[in-house]
N, C-alpha and C positions, 0 to 999 in steps of 0.2 A: 377519451371519448366525451367527457364532460365539456372539455374546452372546445371540441369540435362542434358540439351542439350550441354552446353559449356564444361562441365567437366565429361562426362559420362565414360571416360577412368579411372577415379579415383574411388576408393572404396567408398568414402564418398558420391558420387553423382551418383550412378548407377541407383537408382530408386527414385521415388518421396518421399517415406517415409524416407529413409536415408538422402535424400537431405534436407528435412524439418528439421530433427533432427540435421543435421550438421550445417545448417544455424542458427538454434536456439542456438546451442552451441556457434557458432561464435558470435551471437548477445549478448550473456551474457559474452563474452570474456573468456570463460572457455578454449577454445582451440586456442586462438589467439596468435601468428601467426602460430602455428604448423600445423593448418589445411591447410592454403593456401600456405605454403612454397613449397610443392611439385608442385603445379600448377605454382608458381612463377619461380621455377627452369626450368619448361618446357618452359615458355615464361614470361619474366618480365611484359608484358602487362596485364597478368592475374591479377596482383595485383590491378589494377584499379577497377575491379569488386568487389573485397573483401573490399577494402578501402571504396568504395562508399556504399556498403551494410552495413558495420560496422558503418559508419558515419550516414547513414539514420536511422538505427535502434536505435543507441544511442540517436540521437536527437529527434526522433518522438516516437518510440515505448516505450522506457524507460520513456520519459516524460509523455506519456499517462498513463502508469501504475502508476507512482508516483503521478500524479494528482488525480487519482481515490482513491489511498490510503489516500492522504491528505484530500480530500473531505469527505471520509467516517469518518475519524478521527474528522474532524471539526463538522460534523453532530452529531456524537455520543457524543462528549464533550458538545455541545450546549444542547442536549437533557438531559444529566445528570445535567448540570447546572440549566436548567429550572425546573427540578424535585426537586432539592435541594432547590431552591428559593421558590417554591410552598410549600414545607414541612415547611420551616422556617416561612413563612407567616401564615400558619395554626397554628403553635405553638404559635406565638405571638398573633394571634387573640384569641385563647383559653385562653391565660394568661390574656389578658385584659378583656375578658368576665368574667372570674372568679373573677377578681378584682372588676368589677362593681357590682357583686352580693354580695360581701363582704363575701365570703365563708371563713370558718375557719376550719383548720384541725389540728390534733395533730402531734407534732413532735415525735422523738424517746424517748424524756424525758417526754412526756405527756403534754407539754405546748401547749396552743392554738396558732396556727400560721395562720395568714390570707393567703389565697391562691389567 
């Protein structure tokens, strides 16, 4: 809304929708500095708004997105690890249980092999 009021003479900030899109593109540095150079040519003081906006979004918004991605990855990898440990514990338990019973099975050659 601030950019719409300050820079309404420029095409990228004529309404709220295009302003949000333009500021999002600026925050991802897709159009940096080509977006704010026309405003800078109008008045060099205009650069302060865009530099402050770019710094704030880089420090806060991108850090927030990155932390959510990292937390999701940690949660998923912990869950996978716990499932695999549980599976291995069950296999070992069954192996020891069959050893306790003294079960014998035939191998491919017909020899009796304890299980």
